[in-house]
C-alpha positions in Angstrom: 0.0 0.0 0.0 1.4 3.4 -1.0 2.1 5.7 1.9 0.2 8.9 1.8 2.0 12.1 1.0 2.2 14.5 4.1 1.2 18.1 3.4 1.8 20.8 6.0 -0.8 23.5 5.3 0.3 27.0 6.7 -2.4 29.6 7.4 -3.2 32.6 9.5 -0.1 34.8 9.7 0.9 38.3 10.6 -1.4 40.0 8.1 -4.5 42.1 7.7 -5.8 39.1 5.8 -5.4 36.7 8.7 -9.0 35.6 8.8 -9.3 35.2 5.0 -6.2 32.9 5.1 -7.8 30.7 7.8 -11.0 30.5 5.8 -9.1 29.5 2.6 -7.0 26.9 4.4 -10.0 25.2 6.0 -11.2 24.4 2.5 -7.8 23.3 1.3 -7.4 20.9 4.2 -10.9 19.6 3.7 -10.4 18.9 0.0 -7.0 17.3 0.6 -8.4 15.0 3.3 -11.4 14.0 1.3 -9.2 13.0 -1.6 -7.7 10.2 0.6 -4.3 10.8 -1.0 -2.7 13.0 1.7 -2.0 13.2 5.4 -2.7 16.8 6.3 -0.7 18.6 8.9 -2.5 21.8 9.9 -0.1 24.6 11.0 -1.6 27.8 12.3 0.5 31.0 12.5 -0.9 33.5 14.9 -0.8 37.3 14.6 2.5 37.5 16.4 4.1 35.1 14.0 4.2 32.0 16.3 3.6 28.6 14.7 1.2 26.0 16.2 0.3 22.4 15.2 -3.5 22.0 15.2 -5.7 19.0 15.4 -8.1 20.5 12.9 -7.5 23.5 10.7 -9.1 26.7 12.1 -8.6 29.7 14.4 -6.5 29.5 17.5 -7.6 26.7 19.9 -6.6 25.6 23.4 -5.3 22.3 22.1 -2.8 23.9 19.7 0.8 22.7 20.2 3.7 25.1 19.7 6.0 24.2 16.9 9.2 25.8 15.6 10.4 25.8 12.0 14.0 24.6 12.0 16.9 24.2 9.5 18.0 20.7 10.4 18.4 17.5 8.3 16.3 15.4 10.6 13.2 17.6 10.3 11.8 21.0 9.5 9.2 21.3 12.4 10.2 20.8 16.0 7.4 20.0 18.5 8.8 20.8 22.0 5.9 19.2 23.9 6.7 15.9 22.2 10.5 16.5 21.8 10.2 15.3 18.3 10.8 16.5 14.7 8.4 16.4 11.8 9.4 16.6 8.2 6.3 16.9 5.9 6.8 15.9 2.3 5.6 19.4 1.1 4.4 22.7 2.5 1.3 24.5 1.2 1.5 28.1 2.4 -2.2 29.3 2.2 -1.1 32.7 3.4 -2.6 35.9 2.0 -0.9 39.3 2.0 2.1 40.5 4.1 4.4 38.0 5.7 3.2 35.1 3.5 2.3 36.0 0.0 5.2 38.4 -0.4 8.1 36.0 -0.6 9.0 36.1 3.1 7.7 32.6 4.0 8.9 31.3 0.7 12.4 32.4 1.6 12.1 30.7 5.0 10.9 27.4 3.3 13.8 27.6 0.9 16.2 28.0 3.8 14.6 25.0 5.5 15.2 23.0 2.2 11.7 21.8 1.8 9.3 21.5 -1.1 6.4 24.0 -1.2 3.4 24.9 -3.3 3.3 28.1 -5.3 5.4 30.9 -6.6 9.0 31.3 -5.4 10.7 34.2 -3.5 11.3 36.6 -6.3 8.0 36.1 -8.2 6.0 36.3 -5.0 7.7 39.6 -4.0 7.3 41.1 -7.4 3.7 40.2 -7.8 2.9 41.5 -4.3 4.3 44.9 -5.2 1.5 46.5 -7.3 3.9 49.0 -8.9 6.5 46.4 -9.9 3.7 44.2 -11.4 2.3 47.2 -13.3 5.8 48.1 -14.7 6.3 44.5 -15.8 2.9 44.5 -17.5 3.4 47.9 -19.2 6.8 46.9 -20.6 5.1 44.0 -22.3 2.5 46.2 -23.9 -0.4 45.5 -21.5 -2.4 48.6 -20.6 -2.1 50.0 -17.1 -3.8 53.0 -15.6 -1.8 56.2 -14.8 -0.7 56.4 -11.2 1.5 58.3 -8.7 3.5 56.6 -5.9 4.0 58.1 -2.5 6.1 56.9 0.5 5.9 57.2 4.2 8.3 59.8 5.6 8.9 61.4 2.2 7.1 64.7 1.8 5.1 65.3 -1.3 3.8 68.3 -3.1 0.1 68.2 -2.1 -0.9 70.9 -4.6 0.9 69.1 -7.5 -0.9 65.8 -6.5 -4.3 67.6 -6.5 -3.5 69.0 -9.9 -2.4 65.7 -11.4 -5.6 64.0 -10.0 -7.8 66.7 -11.4 -6.1 66.6 -14.8 -6.2 62.7 -14.9 -9.8 62.8 -13.8 -11.6 61.9 -10.6 -12.3 59.4 -9.2 -8.9 58.1 -8.2 -8.1 55.2 -6.0 -5.6 55.4 -3.2 -4.2 52.0 -2.2 -1.4 50.4 -0.3 1.3 49.0 -2.7 1.7 45.6 -1.0 -1.6 44.5 0.4 -4.6 42.6 -0.9 -8.3 42.1 -0.2 -8.8 45.9 -0.8 -7.5 46.6 2.7 -6.7 50.3 3.1 -8.2 51.3 -0.3 -10.2 54.5 -0.7 -12.2 55.8 -3.7 -11.6 59.6 -3.8 -14.0 61.7 -5.8 -12.5 65.1 -5.2 -9.3 66.8 -4.0 -11.0 67.4 -0.6 -10.5 63.7 0.4 -7.2 63.0 -1.3 -4.7 63.5 1.4 -6.8 61.9 4.1 -7.0 58.8 1.9 -3.2 58.9 1.5 -2.7 59.0 5.3 -5.1 56.2 5.7 -3.4 53.9 3.2 0.0 54.7 4.8 -1.3 53.1 8.1 -1.0 49.7 6.3 2.0 50.1 4.1 5.1 52.3 3.7 4.2 53.0 0.0 0.9 53.8 -1.6 -0.4 54.3 -5.1 -2.8 57.1 -6.2 -4.3 55.5 -9.4 -6.7 56.8 -12.0 -10.1 55.2 -11.6 -12.4 53.8 -14.3 -16.0 54.8 -14.2 -18.3 51.9 -13.5 -15.8 49.2 -14.6 -16.4 45.5 -14.8 -14.0 43.6 -12.5 -12.9 40.5 -14.4 -10.5 37.8 -13.3 -8.5 35.0 -14.8 -6.9 32.0 -13.0 -3.6 30.5 -13.8 -2.3 27.0 -13.0 1.1 25.5 -13.8 4.2 27.1 -15.3 6.1 27.6 -18.5 4.7 25.7 -21.5 2.3 23.8 -19.3 0.6 26.9 -18.0 -3.2 26.7 -18.1 -5.3 29.9 -18.0 -8.9 29.5 -16.9 -12.1 31.0 -18.3 -12.7 34.5 -17.1 -15.0 35.3 -14.2 -16.6 38.5 -13.0 -17.6 39.9 -9.6 -20.3 42.5 -9.5 -20.3 44.7 -6.4 -23.8 45.1 -4.9 -22.8 46.7 -1.6 -21.1 50.0 -2.1 -19.0 52.4 -4.1 -16.4 49.7 -5.1 -15.4 46.2 -4.3 -13.9 46.7 -0.9 -13.1 44.3 2.0 -16.6 44.8 3.4 -18.3 43.8 0.2 -15.9 40.9 -0.3 -16.1 39.2 3.1 -18.6 40.8 5.5 -21.8 42.1 3.8 -24.2 39.2 3.1 -24.9 39.3 -0.6 -22.3 42.0 -1.1 -21.3 40.7 -4.5 -22.5 38.6 -7.3 -20.2 36.0 -9.0 -20.4 35.3 -12.7 -18.3 32.4 -13.8 -17.8 32.4 -16.7 -18.1 36.1 -17.3 -20.4 37.3 -20.0 -17.9 38.9 -22.3 -17.1 38.8 -26.0 -14.9 35.9 -26.9 -12.2 38.2 -28.2 -11.9 40.1 -24.9 -11.8 36.8 -22.9 -9.0 35.5 -25.1 -7.1 38.8 -24.8 -7.4 38.7 -21.0 -6.2 35.1 -20.8 -3.2 35.9 -23.0 -2.4 39.0 -20.9 -2.6 36.9 -17.7 -0.1 34.3 -19.1 2.3 37.0 -20.2 2.2 38.8 -16.8 2.7 35.5 -14.9 5.7 34.5 -17.0 7.2 37.9 -16.8 7.1 37.7 -13.0 8.6 34.2 -13.2 5.5 32.7 -11.7 5.0 29.0 -10.9 2.0 27.2 -9.5 -1.0 29.5 -9.2 -2.2 33.0 -9.5 -5.3 35.1 -10.2 -4.9 38.1 -12.4 -7.4 41.0 -12.0 -8.5 43.3 -14.7 -10.8 46.3 -15.1 -13.0 46.4 -18.3 -14.4 49.8 -19.1 -17.8 50.5 -20.5 -16.0 51.2 -23.9 -14.5 47.7 -23.8 -11.0 48.8 -23.0 -9.1 46.5 -20.6 -6.6 47.5 -17.9 -4.4 45.3 -15.8 -5.1 45.8 -12.1 -3.0 43.4 -10.1 -1.9 39.8 -9.7 -2.4 37.6 -6.6 0.0 34.6 -6.2 -2.1 33.1 -3.4 -5.8 34.0 -4.2 -8.7 33.1 -2.0 -9.1 29.3 -1.9 -12.4 28.7 -0.2 -15.2 27.0 -2.2 -16.9 30.4 -2.7 -13.7 32.1 -3.8 -13.2 32.9 -7.5 -10.1 30.8 -8.1 -11.6 27.4 -7.6 -14.7 28.5 -9.4 -12.7 29.6 -12.4 -11.1 26.2 -12.9 -14.3 24.3 -12.2 -15.8 26.3 -15.1 -12.8 25.3 -17.1 -13.2 21.6 -16.4 -10.6 21.2 -13.7 -12.1 20.0 -10.3 -10.7 21.6 -7.1 -9.1 18.4 -6.0 -7.3 18.1 -9.3 -6.1 21.7 -9.0 -4.5 20.9 -5.6 -3.0 17.7 -6.9 -1.3 19.5 -9.7 0.0 22.2 -7.4 1.5 19.7 -5.1 3.1 17.7 -7.9 4.6 20.9 -9.3 5.9 22.0 -5.9 7.7 18.7 -5.6 9.1 18.9 -9.1 10.4 22.4 -8.4 12.2 21.3 -5.3 13.7 18.3 -7.1 15.0 20.7 -9.8 16.6 22.9 -7.2 18.4 19.9 -5.8 19.7 18.9 -9.2 21.7 22.1 -9.4 25.4 21.9 -8.7 26.9 23.7 -5.7 30.5 23.1 -6.9 32.5 25.8 -8.7 33.3 25.0 -12.3 36.8 24.1 -13.2 
């Protein structure tokens, strides 16, 4: 009888998206367990960054056991209460946002010399930075909206920013550069609220973007699975905001009926194909591997604009990413299986590289 593959699922984390991560991971753990192919090791990371082994994936619980990630040949997780080491076959970091999706945990896992699911250090970091991702898209001919970048501790000319926003055209969106789930984002309709929105966004990140808005856009998404020539792009999906001015955190996760999901999106075939091609180009430009969801804005005139890319999109059953591939004929369990296989293959490729100097 073949021994089951052990998968350590990481979730929670020091992030404003902590709860979203736990919700995503609960679904990942459930689907992996129901497949019968894996032994799931749930590892919860609290808001202070401490790691805990859980009996069942979820929020903090009194039965949680402290564990420590270590760089030792005999194991990668030390459980002090048991005085034992665990070495899962692969890690699945279901972590959204800061300290998880931005390359930091990926760097730790590489130092621990373990296989893991998803994009590597560099691609995770580049994709997490909205400006870097926009520059990569723009250099490959993909439309991006005009923006200005501001940084904490660096004075800026308020009058000049107001003039730029007015000339560019209100509304503008002020957003943290390296956060997701619309945390810290404000839609600004006039110069009166501009600087307050900048101050608000700088509470969550050291850099912010002030970006031209699109009036009444359609928010369209494409999922990606794989890498290189084996990369698969999903059908496009759309989220229609029903709860407010724009698709913010409240509409996404709190307000009941705050949004309407349309998968596949009702779009002309030519636009869908264009978005899928753009998605693949951006992913490859950022050296992506594993999975991502690419977000676009489609104006009333049919023009498309790259918005951002998420290398660890929401993974609950109601999240867009699983729905996009279900609509494309790839079941969720199969998506996870492919991600795990690719993570193992990537680790094996790293181990095939020589550490000896030539000559």
